[in-house]
PDB file of N, CA, C and O in Angstrom:
ATOM      1  N   MET A   1      96.865 254.790 298.484  1.00  0.00           N
ATOM      2  CA  MET A   1      95.564 254.801 299.118  1.00  0.00           C
ATOM      3  C   MET A   1      94.497 255.077 298.073  1.00  0.00           C
ATOM      4  O   MET A   1      94.725 255.779 297.088  1.00  0.00           O
ATOM      5  N   ARG A   2      93.381 254.530 298.306  1.00  0.00           N
ATOM      6  CA  ARG A   2      92.255 254.797 297.421  1.00  0.00           C
ATOM      7  C   ARG A   2      91.528 256.024 297.986  1.00  0.00           C
ATOM      8  O   ARG A   2      90.546 255.903 298.719  1.00  0.00           O
ATOM      9  N   ARG A   3      92.028 257.181 297.632  1.00  0.00           N
ATOM     10  CA  ARG A   3      91.500 258.432 298.178  1.00  0.00           C
ATOM     11  C   ARG A   3      89.989 258.519 298.061  1.00  0.00           C
ATOM     12  O   ARG A   3      89.298 258.885 299.011  1.00  0.00           O
ATOM     13  N   GLU A   4      89.484 258.174 296.871  1.00  0.00           N
ATOM     14  CA  GLU A   4      88.064 258.299 296.643  1.00  0.00           C
ATOM     15  C   GLU A   4      87.267 257.376 297.550  1.00  0.00           C
ATOM     16  O   GLU A   4      86.169 257.733 297.980  1.00  0.00           O
ATOM     17  N   ALA A   5      87.792 256.209 297.845  1.00  0.00           N
ATOM     18  CA  ALA A   5      87.067 255.226 298.725  1.00  0.00           C
ATOM     19  C   ALA A   5      86.897 255.811 300.102  1.00  0.00           C
ATOM     20  O   ALA A   5      85.812 255.725 300.678  1.00  0.00           O
ATOM     21  N   LEU A   6      87.943 256.407 300.649  1.00  0.00           N
ATOM     22  CA  LEU A   6      87.862 256.992 301.983  1.00  0.00           C
ATOM     23  C   LEU A   6      86.883 258.180 302.010  1.00  0.00           C
ATOM     24  O   LEU A   6      86.030 258.272 302.893  1.00  0.00           O
ATOM     25  N   ILE A   7      87.017 259.054 301.061  1.00  0.00           N
ATOM     26  CA  ILE A   7      86.133 260.224 300.975  1.00  0.00           C
ATOM     27  C   ILE A   7      84.690 259.819 300.789  1.00  0.00           C
ATOM     28  O   ILE A   7      83.794 260.347 301.448  1.00  0.00           O
ATOM     29  N   ASN A   8      84.466 258.870 299.879  1.00  0.00           N
ATOM     30  CA  ASN A   8      83.083 258.417 299.615  1.00  0.00           C
ATOM     31  C   ASN A   8      82.498 257.709 300.822  1.00  0.00           C
ATOM     32  O   ASN A   8      81.313 257.877 301.111  1.00  0.00           O
ATOM     33  N   ALA A   9      83.296 256.917 301.541  1.00  0.00           N
ATOM     34  CA  ALA A   9      82.782 256.235 302.726  1.00  0.00           C
ATOM     35  C   ALA A   9      82.419 257.272 303.802  1.00  0.00           C
ATOM     36  O   ALA A   9      81.403 257.119 304.480  1.00  0.00           O
ATOM     37  N   ARG A  10      83.217 258.298 303.962  1.00  0.00           N
ATOM     38  CA  ARG A  10      82.910 259.367 304.924  1.00  0.00           C
ATOM     39  C   ARG A  10      81.596 260.083 304.545  1.00  0.00           C
ATOM     40  O   ARG A  10      80.750 260.352 305.397  1.00  0.00           O
ATOM     41  N   LYS A  11      81.459 260.375 303.276  1.00  0.00           N
ATOM     42  CA  LYS A  11      80.257 261.069 302.806  1.00  0.00           C
ATOM     43  C   LYS A  11      79.003 260.191 302.908  1.00  0.00           C
ATOM     44  O   LYS A  11      77.919 260.698 303.197  1.00  0.00           O
ATOM     45  N   ARG A  12      79.143 258.869 302.670  1.00  0.00           N
ATOM     46  CA  ARG A  12      78.004 257.974 302.832  1.00  0.00           C
ATOM     47  C   ARG A  12      77.519 257.949 304.293  1.00  0.00           C
ATOM     48  O   ARG A  12      76.335 257.741 304.556  1.00  0.00           O
ATOM     49  N   LYS A  13      78.439 258.159 305.227  1.00  0.00           N
ATOM     50  CA  LYS A  13      78.072 258.222 306.638  1.00  0.00           C
ATOM     51  C   LYS A  13      77.611 259.626 307.028  1.00  0.00           C
ATOM     52  O   LYS A  13      77.337 259.889 308.198  1.00  0.00           O
ATOM     53  N   ASN A  14      77.528 260.518 306.055  1.00  0.00           N
ATOM     54  CA  ASN A  14      77.142 261.909 306.290  1.00  0.00           C
ATOM     55  C   ASN A  14      78.021 262.551 307.397  1.00  0.00           C
ATOM     56  O   ASN A  14      77.520 263.237 308.287  1.00  0.00           O
ATOM     57  N   MET A  15      79.301 262.310 307.310  1.00  0.00           N
ATOM     58  CA  MET A  15      80.230 262.862 308.295  1.00  0.00           C
ATOM     59  C   MET A  15      81.091 263.931 307.654  1.00  0.00           C
ATOM     60  O   MET A  15      81.512 263.798 306.504  1.00  0.00           O
ATOM     61  N   THR A  16      81.348 264.987 308.400  1.00  0.00           N
ATOM     62  CA  THR A  16      82.311 265.985 307.962  1.00  0.00           C
ATOM     63  C   THR A  16      83.717 265.453 308.331  1.00  0.00           C
ATOM     64  O   THR A  16      83.859 264.464 309.051  1.00  0.00           O
ATOM     65  N   GLN A  17      84.717 266.131 307.823  1.00  0.00           N
ATOM     66  CA  GLN A  17      86.075 265.777 308.214  1.00  0.00           C
ATOM     67  C   GLN A  17      86.254 265.957 309.728  1.00  0.00           C
ATOM     68  O   GLN A  17      86.892 265.142 310.394  1.00  0.00           O
ATOM     69  N   ASP A  18      85.683 267.030 310.247  1.00  0.00           N
ATOM     70  CA  ASP A  18      85.807 267.287 311.688  1.00  0.00           C
ATOM     71  C   ASP A  18      85.174 266.149 312.514  1.00  0.00           C
ATOM     72  O   ASP A  18      85.751 265.700 313.505  1.00  0.00           O
ATOM     73  N   GLU A  19      84.003 265.699 312.101  1.00  0.00           N
ATOM     74  CA  GLU A  19      83.315 264.653 312.830  1.00  0.00           C
ATOM     75  C   GLU A  19      84.088 263.344 312.766  1.00  0.00           C
ATOM     76  O   GLU A  19      84.239 262.663 313.780  1.00  0.00           O
ATOM     77  N   LEU A  20      84.576 262.988 311.588  1.00  0.00           N
ATOM     78  CA  LEU A  20      85.336 261.721 311.448  1.00  0.00           C
ATOM     79  C   LEU A  20      86.646 261.816 312.224  1.00  0.00           C
ATOM     80  O   LEU A  20      87.020 260.874 312.923  1.00  0.00           O
ATOM     81  N   ALA A  21      87.331 262.917 312.111  1.00  0.00           N
ATOM     82  CA  ALA A  21      88.595 263.088 312.817  1.00  0.00           C
ATOM     83  C   ALA A  21      88.371 262.942 314.332  1.00  0.00           C
ATOM     84  O   ALA A  21      89.146 262.268 315.011  1.00  0.00           O
ATOM     85  N   CYS A  22      87.339 263.560 314.844  1.00  0.00           N
ATOM     86  CA  CYS A  22      86.998 263.474 316.258  1.00  0.00           C
ATOM     87  C   CYS A  22      86.705 262.045 316.659  1.00  0.00           C
ATOM     88  O   CYS A  22      87.187 261.596 317.699  1.00  0.00           O
ATOM     89  N   ALA A  23      85.931 261.314 315.872  1.00  0.00           N
ATOM     90  CA  ALA A  23      85.573 259.927 316.159  1.00  0.00           C
ATOM     91  C   ALA A  23      86.784 259.001 316.174  1.00  0.00           C
ATOM     92  O   ALA A  23      86.813 258.008 316.901  1.00  0.00           O
ATOM     93  N   VAL A  24      87.771 259.335 315.371  1.00  0.00           N
ATOM     94  CA  VAL A  24      88.969 258.530 315.259  1.00  0.00           C
ATOM     95  C   VAL A  24      90.070 258.973 316.255  1.00  0.00           C
ATOM     96  O   VAL A  24      90.973 258.204 316.587  1.00  0.00           O
ATOM     97  N   GLY A  25      89.966 260.224 316.713  1.00  0.00           N
ATOM     98  CA  GLY A  25      90.959 260.744 317.650  1.00  0.00           C
ATOM     99  C   GLY A  25      92.182 261.362 316.996  1.00  0.00           C
ATOM    100  O   GLY A  25      93.288 261.291 317.531  1.00  0.00           O
ATOM    101  N   ILE A  26      91.972 261.972 315.827  1.00  0.00           N
ATOM    102  CA  ILE A  26      93.050 262.650 315.126  1.00  0.00           C
ATOM    103  C   ILE A  26      92.580 264.048 314.777  1.00  0.00           C
ATOM    104  O   ILE A  26      91.398 264.370 314.899  1.00  0.00           O
ATOM    105  N   SER A  27      93.528 264.884 314.337  1.00  0.00           N
ATOM    106  CA  SER A  27      93.139 266.242 313.933  1.00  0.00           C
ATOM    107  C   SER A  27      92.495 266.202 312.530  1.00  0.00           C
ATOM    108  O   SER A  27      92.722 265.290 311.734  1.00  0.00           O
ATOM    109  N   ARG A  28      91.678 267.247 312.275  1.00  0.00           N
ATOM    110  CA  ARG A  28      91.081 267.375 310.959  1.00  0.00           C
ATOM    111  C   ARG A  28      92.153 267.573 309.910  1.00  0.00           C
ATOM    112  O   ARG A  28      92.014 267.082 308.789  1.00  0.00           O
ATOM    113  N   ALA A  29      93.213 268.276 310.243  1.00  0.00           N
ATOM    114  CA  ALA A  29      94.317 268.505 309.280  1.00  0.00           C
ATOM    115  C   ALA A  29      94.965 267.208 308.885  1.00  0.00           C
ATOM    116  O   ALA A  29      95.278 267.002 307.712  1.00  0.00           O
ATOM    117  N   TYR A  30      95.179 266.306 309.863  1.00  0.00           N
ATOM    118  CA  TYR A  30      95.776 265.008 309.563  1.00  0.00           C
ATOM    119  C   TYR A  30      94.851 264.199 308.667  1.00  0.00           C
ATOM    120  O   TYR A  30      95.307 263.578 307.707  1.00  0.00           O
ATOM    121  N   LEU A  31      93.564 264.199 308.969  1.00  0.00           N
ATOM    122  CA  LEU A  31      92.586 263.486 308.122  1.00  0.00           C
ATOM    123  C   LEU A  31      92.585 264.058 306.722  1.00  0.00           C
ATOM    124  O   LEU A  31      92.527 263.307 305.749  1.00  0.00           O
ATOM    125  N   SER A  32      92.648 265.371 306.601  1.00  0.00           N
ATOM    126  CA  SER A  32      92.675 265.998 305.298  1.00  0.00           C
ATOM    127  C   SER A  32      93.894 265.551 304.492  1.00  0.00           C
ATOM    128  O   SER A  32      93.804 265.281 303.295  1.00  0.00           O
ATOM    129  N   ASN A  33      95.033 265.482 305.180  1.00  0.00           N
ATOM    130  CA  ASN A  33      96.262 264.994 304.523  1.00  0.00           C
ATOM    131  C   ASN A  33      96.132 263.548 304.083  1.00  0.00           C
ATOM    132  O   ASN A  33      96.626 263.174 303.020  1.00  0.00           O
ATOM    133  N   ILE A  34      95.486 262.750 304.872  1.00  0.00           N
ATOM    134  CA  ILE A  34      95.265 261.332 304.487  1.00  0.00           C
ATOM    135  C   ILE A  34      94.368 261.268 303.266  1.00  0.00           C
ATOM    136  O   ILE A  34      94.657 260.549 302.310  1.00  0.00           O
ATOM    137  N   GLU A  35      93.276 262.024 303.300  1.00  0.00           N
ATOM    138  CA  GLU A  35      92.309 262.039 302.178  1.00  0.00           C
ATOM    139  C   GLU A  35      92.951 262.545 300.891  1.00  0.00           C
ATOM    140  O   GLU A  35      92.604 262.080 299.805  1.00  0.00           O
ATOM    141  N   ARG A  36      93.878 263.486 300.998  1.00  0.00           N
ATOM    142  CA  ARG A  36      94.525 264.046 299.808  1.00  0.00           C
ATOM    143  C   ARG A  36      95.668 263.137 299.319  1.00  0.00           C
ATOM    144  O   ARG A  36      96.194 263.335 298.223  1.00  0.00           O
ATOM    145  N   GLY A  37      96.044 262.152 300.127  1.00  0.00           N
ATOM    146  CA  GLY A  37      97.109 261.263 299.748  1.00  0.00           C
ATOM    147  C   GLY A  37      98.482 261.818 300.099  1.00  0.00           C
ATOM    148  O   GLY A  37      99.499 261.279 299.660  1.00  0.00           O
ATOM    149  N   ALA A  38      98.521 262.901 300.894  1.00  0.00           N
ATOM    150  CA  ALA A  38      99.817 263.489 301.275  1.00  0.00           C
ATOM    151  C   ALA A  38     100.542 262.627 302.270  1.00  0.00           C
ATOM    152  O   ALA A  38     101.772 262.580 302.241  1.00  0.00           O
ATOM    153  N   TYR A  39      99.837 261.932 303.163  1.00  0.00           N
ATOM    154  CA  TYR A  39     100.429 261.049 304.159  1.00  0.00           C
ATOM    155  C   TYR A  39      99.637 259.777 304.238  1.00  0.00           C
ATOM    156  O   TYR A  39      98.408 259.811 304.188  1.00  0.00           O
ATOM    157  N   PRO A  40     100.317 258.638 304.362  1.00  0.00           N
ATOM    158  CA  PRO A  40      99.562 257.406 304.654  1.00  0.00           C
ATOM    159  C   PRO A  40      99.224 257.393 306.158  1.00  0.00           C
ATOM    160  O   PRO A  40     100.018 257.869 306.969  1.00  0.00           O
ATOM    161  N   PRO A  41      98.093 256.871 306.519  1.00  0.00           N
ATOM    162  CA  PRO A  41      97.749 256.808 307.951  1.00  0.00           C
ATOM    163  C   PRO A  41      98.603 255.748 308.661  1.00  0.00           C
ATOM    164  O   PRO A  41      99.102 254.814 308.033  1.00  0.00           O
ATOM    165  N   SER A  42      98.760 255.909 309.965  1.00  0.00           N
ATOM    166  CA  SER A  42      99.390 254.846 310.737  1.00  0.00           C
ATOM    167  C   SER A  42      98.439 253.649 310.726  1.00  0.00           C
ATOM    168  O   SER A  42      97.262 253.795 310.396  1.00  0.00           O
ATOM    169  N   LEU A  43      98.930 252.496 311.076  1.00  0.00           N
ATOM    170  CA  LEU A  43      98.081 251.312 311.121  1.00  0.00           C
ATOM    171  C   LEU A  43      96.935 251.492 312.087  1.00  0.00           C
ATOM    172  O   LEU A  43      95.810 251.089 311.791  1.00  0.00           O
ATOM    173  N   ARG A  44      97.195 252.093 313.246  1.00  0.00           N
ATOM    174  CA  ARG A  44      96.132 252.354 314.246  1.00  0.00           C
ATOM    175  C   ARG A  44      95.057 253.245 313.683  1.00  0.00           C
ATOM    176  O   ARG A  44      93.868 252.980 313.861  1.00  0.00           O
ATOM    177  N   VAL A  45      95.465 254.306 313.001  1.00  0.00           N
ATOM    178  CA  VAL A  45      94.501 255.238 312.408  1.00  0.00           C
ATOM    179  C   VAL A  45      93.721 254.573 311.289  1.00  0.00           C
ATOM    180  O   VAL A  45      92.511 254.768 311.176  1.00  0.00           O
ATOM    181  N   ALA A  46      94.394 253.794 310.464  1.00  0.00           N
ATOM    182  CA  ALA A  46      93.705 253.091 309.366  1.00  0.00           C
ATOM    183  C   ALA A  46      92.638 252.144 309.927  1.00  0.00           C
ATOM    184  O   ALA A  46      91.531 252.065 309.394  1.00  0.00           O
ATOM    185  N   GLN A  47      92.978 251.427 311.006  1.00  0.00           N
ATOM    186  CA  GLN A  47      92.037 250.512 311.627  1.00  0.00           C
ATOM    187  C   GLN A  47      90.856 251.282 312.242  1.00  0.00           C
ATOM    188  O   GLN A  47      89.708 250.851 312.137  1.00  0.00           O
ATOM    189  N   SER A  48      91.138 252.389 312.863  1.00  0.00           N
ATOM    190  CA  SER A  48      90.076 253.216 313.457  1.00  0.00           C
ATOM    191  C   SER A  48      89.168 253.787 312.396  1.00  0.00           C
ATOM    192  O   SER A  48      87.948 253.776 312.561  1.00  0.00           O
ATOM    193  N   LEU A  49      89.731 254.286 311.310  1.00  0.00           N
ATOM    194  CA  LEU A  49      88.924 254.781 310.192  1.00  0.00           C
ATOM    195  C   LEU A  49      88.038 253.690 309.654  1.00  0.00           C
ATOM    196  O   LEU A  49      86.858 253.920 309.389  1.00  0.00           O
ATOM    197  N   SER A  50      88.588 252.505 309.488  1.00  0.00           N
ATOM    198  CA  SER A  50      87.835 251.368 308.974  1.00  0.00           C
ATOM    199  C   SER A  50      86.657 251.031 309.908  1.00  0.00           C
ATOM    200  O   SER A  50      85.533 250.812 309.456  1.00  0.00           O
ATOM    201  N   ARG A  51      86.942 250.997 311.209  1.00  0.00           N
ATOM    202  CA  ARG A  51      85.886 250.664 312.187  1.00  0.00           C
ATOM    203  C   ARG A  51      84.778 251.693 312.179  1.00  0.00           C
ATOM    204  O   ARG A  51      83.601 251.336 312.117  1.00  0.00           O
ATOM    205  N   VAL A  52      85.136 252.981 312.241  1.00  0.00           N
ATOM    206  CA  VAL A  52      84.145 254.048 312.314  1.00  0.00           C
ATOM    207  C   VAL A  52      83.318 254.109 311.032  1.00  0.00           C
ATOM    208  O   VAL A  52      82.111 254.342 311.085  1.00  0.00           O
ATOM    209  N   LEU A  53      83.960 253.900 309.880  1.00  0.00           N
ATOM    210  CA  LEU A  53      83.235 253.994 308.615  1.00  0.00           C
ATOM    211  C   LEU A  53      82.541 252.698 308.210  1.00  0.00           C
ATOM    212  O   LEU A  53      81.759 252.681 307.260  1.00  0.00           O
ATOM    213  N   GLY A  54      82.826 251.613 308.929  1.00  0.00           N
ATOM    214  CA  GLY A  54      82.170 250.345 308.591  1.00  0.00           C
ATOM    215  C   GLY A  54      82.638 249.737 307.289  1.00  0.00           C
ATOM    216  O   GLY A  54      81.884 249.044 306.605  1.00  0.00           O
ATOM    217  N   GLU A  55      83.888 250.002 306.950  1.00  0.00           N
ATOM    218  CA  GLU A  55      84.489 249.484 305.694  1.00  0.00           C
ATOM    219  C   GLU A  55      85.754 248.746 306.077  1.00  0.00           C
ATOM    220  O   GLU A  55      86.390 249.069 307.081  1.00  0.00           O
ATOM    221  N   SER A  56      86.120 247.758 305.280  1.00  0.00           N
ATOM    222  CA  SER A  56      87.388 247.050 305.528  1.00  0.00           C
ATOM    223  C   SER A  56      88.552 247.935 305.167  1.00  0.00           C
ATOM    224  O   SER A  56      88.440 248.822 304.320  1.00  0.00           O
ATOM    225  N   THR A  57      89.668 247.690 305.812  1.00  0.00           N
ATOM    226  CA  THR A  57      90.887 248.437 305.455  1.00  0.00           C
ATOM    227  C   THR A  57      91.285 248.162 304.004  1.00  0.00           C
ATOM    228  O   THR A  57      91.837 249.034 303.332  1.00  0.00           O
ATOM    229  N   ASP A  58      91.001 246.943 303.522  1.00  0.00           N
ATOM    230  CA  ASP A  58      91.303 246.618 302.110  1.00  0.00           C
ATOM    231  C   ASP A  58      90.500 247.513 301.175  1.00  0.00           C
ATOM    232  O   ASP A  58      90.998 247.889 300.114  1.00  0.00           O
ATOM    233  N   THR A  59      89.287 247.858 301.538  1.00  0.00           N
ATOM    234  CA  THR A  59      88.441 248.714 300.710  1.00  0.00           C
ATOM    235  C   THR A  59      88.977 250.155 300.724  1.00  0.00           C
ATOM    236  O   THR A  59      88.993 250.821 299.689  1.00  0.00           O
ATOM    237  N   LEU A  60      89.413 250.631 301.893  1.00  0.00           N
ATOM    238  CA  LEU A  60      89.808 252.023 302.046  1.00  0.00           C
ATOM    239  C   LEU A  60      91.247 252.299 301.633  1.00  0.00           C
ATOM    240  O   LEU A  60      91.568 253.401 301.187  1.00  0.00           O
ATOM    241  N   PHE A  61      92.127 251.284 301.783  1.00  0.00           N
ATOM    242  CA  PHE A  61      93.548 251.508 301.566  1.00  0.00           C
ATOM    243  C   PHE A  61      94.123 250.410 300.702  1.00  0.00           C
ATOM    244  O   PHE A  61      93.794 249.239 300.894  1.00  0.00           O
ATOM    245  N   ASP A  62      94.986 250.765 299.740  1.00  0.00           N
ATOM    246  CA  ASP A  62      95.611 249.753 298.885  1.00  0.00           C
ATOM    247  C   ASP A  62      96.783 249.095 299.565  1.00  0.00           C
ATOM    248  O   ASP A  62      97.251 249.565 300.602  1.00  0.00           O
ATOM    249  N   ALA A  63      97.261 248.010 298.990  1.00  0.00           N
ATOM    250  CA  ALA A  63      98.336 247.213 299.564  1.00  0.00           C
ATOM    251  C   ALA A  63      99.643 247.983 299.673  1.00  0.00           C
ATOM    252  O   ALA A  63     100.387 247.795 300.635  1.00  0.00           O
ATOM    253  N   HIS A  64      99.936 248.844 298.709  1.00  0.00           N
ATOM    254  CA  HIS A  64     101.181 249.631 298.736  1.00  0.00           C
ATOM    255  C   HIS A  64     101.244 250.493 300.010  1.00  0.00           C
ATOM    256  O   HIS A  64     102.278 250.553 300.675  1.00  0.00           O
ATOM    257  N   ASN A  65     100.153 251.141 300.333  1.00  0.00           N
ATOM    258  CA  ASN A  65     100.110 251.993 301.521  1.00  0.00           C
ATOM    259  C   ASN A  65      99.995 251.156 302.789  1.00  0.00           C
ATOM    260  O   ASN A  65     100.429 251.610 303.848  1.00  0.00           O
ATOM    261  N   ALA A  66      99.443 249.983 302.727  1.00  0.00           N
ATOM    262  CA  ALA A  66      99.432 249.093 303.915  1.00  0.00           C
ATOM    263  C   ALA A  66     100.842 248.767 304.293  1.00  0.00           C
ATOM    264  O   ALA A  66     101.143 248.668 305.482  1.00  0.00           O
ATOM    265  N   HIS A  67     101.738 248.594 303.325  1.00  0.00           N
ATOM    266  CA  HIS A  67     103.129 248.312 303.589  1.00  0.00           C
ATOM    267  C   HIS A  67     103.762 249.539 304.263  1.00  0.00           C
ATOM    268  O   HIS A  67     104.536 249.384 305.207  1.00  0.00           O
ATOM    269  N   LYS A  68     103.451 250.736 303.800  1.00  0.00           N
ATOM    270  CA  LYS A  68     103.972 251.969 304.427  1.00  0.00           C
ATOM    271  C   LYS A  68     103.487 252.106 305.852  1.00  0.00           C
ATOM    272  O   LYS A  68     104.231 252.530 306.737  1.00  0.00           O
ATOM    273  N   MET A  69     102.177 251.727 306.079  1.00  0.00           N
ATOM    274  CA  MET A  69     101.642 251.818 307.419  1.00  0.00           C
ATOM    275  C   MET A  69     102.422 250.916 308.374  1.00  0.00           C
ATOM    276  O   MET A  69     102.721 251.323 309.497  1.00  0.00           O
ATOM    277  N   SER A  70     102.757 249.692 307.941  1.00  0.00           N
ATOM    278  CA  SER A  70     103.469 248.791 308.827  1.00  0.00           C
ATOM    279  C   SER A  70     104.892 249.286 309.082  1.00  0.00           C
ATOM    280  O   SER A  70     105.410 249.142 310.189  1.00  0.00           O
ATOM    281  N   GLU A  71     105.525 249.869 308.061  1.00  0.00           N
ATOM    282  CA  GLU A  71     106.849 250.422 308.245  1.00  0.00           C
ATOM    283  C   GLU A  71     106.861 251.546 309.265  1.00  0.00           C
ATOM    284  O   GLU A  71     107.787 251.638 310.071  1.00  0.00           O
ATOM    285  N   GLN A  72     105.853 252.397 309.244  1.00  0.00           N
ATOM    286  CA  GLN A  72     105.768 253.490 310.193  1.00  0.00           C
ATOM    287  C   GLN A  72     105.657 252.955 311.601  1.00  0.00           C
ATOM    288  O   GLN A  72     106.251 253.514 312.523  1.00  0.00           O
ATOM    289  N   ASN A  73     104.910 251.886 311.784  1.00  0.00           N
ATOM    290  CA  ASN A  73     104.676 251.351 313.105  1.00  0.00           C
ATOM    291  C   ASN A  73     105.858 250.547 313.651  1.00  0.00           C
ATOM    292  O   ASN A  73     105.960 250.344 314.861  1.00  0.00           O
ATOM    293  N   SER A  74     106.749 250.090 312.770  1.00  0.00           N
ATOM    294  CA  SER A  74     107.881 249.297 313.234  1.00  0.00           C
ATOM    295  C   SER A  74     109.087 250.188 313.536  1.00  0.00           C
ATOM    296  O   SER A  74     110.057 249.732 314.141  1.00  0.00           O
ATOM    297  N   ALA A  75     109.032 251.441 313.125  1.00  0.00           N
ATOM    298  CA  ALA A  75     110.174 252.361 313.344  1.00  0.00           C
ATOM    299  C   ALA A  75     110.221 252.860 314.765  1.00  0.00           C
ATOM    300  O   ALA A  75     111.110 253.635 315.117  1.00  0.00           O
TER     301      ALA A  75
END
């Protein structure tokens, strides 16, 4: 994941982690883990983050983690 891209997009929207997490429907702790690169987001969460932040998933997440996202959803 492009950690900096996600964090910078959130900051450009002047959103706190709490605000973004609420808008996406996840916990702030989960968002923090995504931003730190500890966990890749699910495909649904990645799409929601993209929609709320107004950025493409390609901009926010790299191809390696997109593969992980699809694996999580197929399990």
